C-alpha positions as CSV (number, residue, x, y, z in Angstrom):
1,M,-42.8,107.2,5.2
2,R,-43.2,103.8,3.6
3,V,-46.5,103.3,5.5
4,D,-47.9,106.6,4.1
5,Y,-46.9,105.5,0.6
6,A,-48.6,102.1,1.0
7,V,-51.8,103.6,2.5
8,N,-52.0,106.3,-0.2
9,K,-51.6,103.7,-2.9
10,V,-54.4,101.6,-1.5
11,M,-56.6,104.7,-1.0
12,Q,-56.4,105.3,-4.7
13,T,-57.6,101.8,-5.7
14,H,-59.8,100.6,-2.8
15,R,-61.9,103.5,-1.8
16,G,-65.4,102.6,-0.8
17,Q,-64.7,98.8,-0.7
18,H,-65.3,96.5,2.2
19,E,-63.1,97.1,5.2
20,D,-61.7,93.6,5.1
21,Q,-60.6,94.0,1.4
22,V,-59.0,97.3,2.2
23,A,-57.1,95.9,5.2
24,Q,-55.8,93.0,3.2
25,A,-54.6,95.4,0.5
26,I,-52.8,97.6,3.0
27,H,-51.3,94.5,4.6
28,D,-50.1,93.2,1.2
29,Q,-48.6,96.6,0.2
30,L,-46.8,96.9,3.5
31,R,-45.3,93.4,3.3
32,A,-44.2,94.0,-0.3
33,I,-42.1,97.0,0.8
34,G,-40.7,95.3,3.8
35,V,-42.7,96.8,6.6
36,V,-44.2,94.6,9.4
37,P,-47.8,95.7,9.6
38,N,-49.4,96.9,12.8
39,N,-52.9,95.3,12.8
40,R,-54.5,98.0,14.9
41,Q,-53.1,100.7,12.6
42,I,-54.2,98.8,9.5
43,A,-57.7,98.5,10.9
44,Q,-57.9,102.3,11.5
45,Y,-56.7,103.0,8.0
46,A,-59.1,100.4,6.5
47,A,-62.1,101.9,8.3
48,A,-61.3,105.4,7.0
49,I,-60.6,104.3,3.4
50,S,-63.7,102.1,3.2
51,A,-65.8,105.1,4.4
52,L,-64.6,107.2,1.5
53,P,-66.7,107.4,-1.7
54,E,-65.4,105.5,-4.7
55,L,-63.5,107.5,-7.3
56,P,-65.2,107.9,-10.7
57,P,-63.5,106.1,-13.5
58,N,-60.8,107.9,-15.3
59,N,-61.9,108.2,-18.9
60,K,-59.0,109.9,-20.5
């Protein structure tokens, strides 16, 4: 549950960025909520998130 939360949070802010940046952001988020990151799982999430197109800016 906490892993999903961290990954979704990073997905909203790091879409389309370099895989290393996304992986570091996921790692940091997981450590912040007390989860020991699984490097292989982080790499898979990072690859998927970096392949997504960037979100357009929110101009509200």
